[in-house]
Residue, then its C-alpha position, 0 to 999 in steps of 0.5 A: m035745091n032738088i032740082l039744082r042736084q038732080w041737074l048735077s048729078s046728070l051732068a057728066l065728069r067733063n062738065k062738071l069740071l068746066l062748070l067749076l072753072f067758068l064761075p071763077m073765071l066769071m068772077l075774075m073777067t069781071l072784077s078785070v072791068n070794073l078795075l080797068h074803068e076805075e084806072y080809065d076813069d083816073y085816066q080821064k082825071l088826070e088828063g083833065i087835070a094836064l090839059g088845065n095845067d098846060f091853060f095855067v102855063l100859058t095864062g101864067s106866060l101871057l101875063n107876064s108878057l103884059q107886065k113886062e109891056r106895062g112896064l116898058s110903057a111907064g118907062f117910056l111915059a116917064s121919060l116924056g118920049 
């Protein structure tokens, strides 16, 4: 602890002020990077959900078309066509 005190006392006032500003800025940058990382993860999850949603919409349309075709085929066979 004594070495740290000696080192700080040997610093010029300008350097002491820079040191006081550097530590909070470093913490702020660390927290910002962490927040950006979390937001990017959320974005990727939402993008995956949107892709899955598109897949289910297309699958639903395909099933609807198949059911229509099945109904038309059943009508044709029922009419002894």
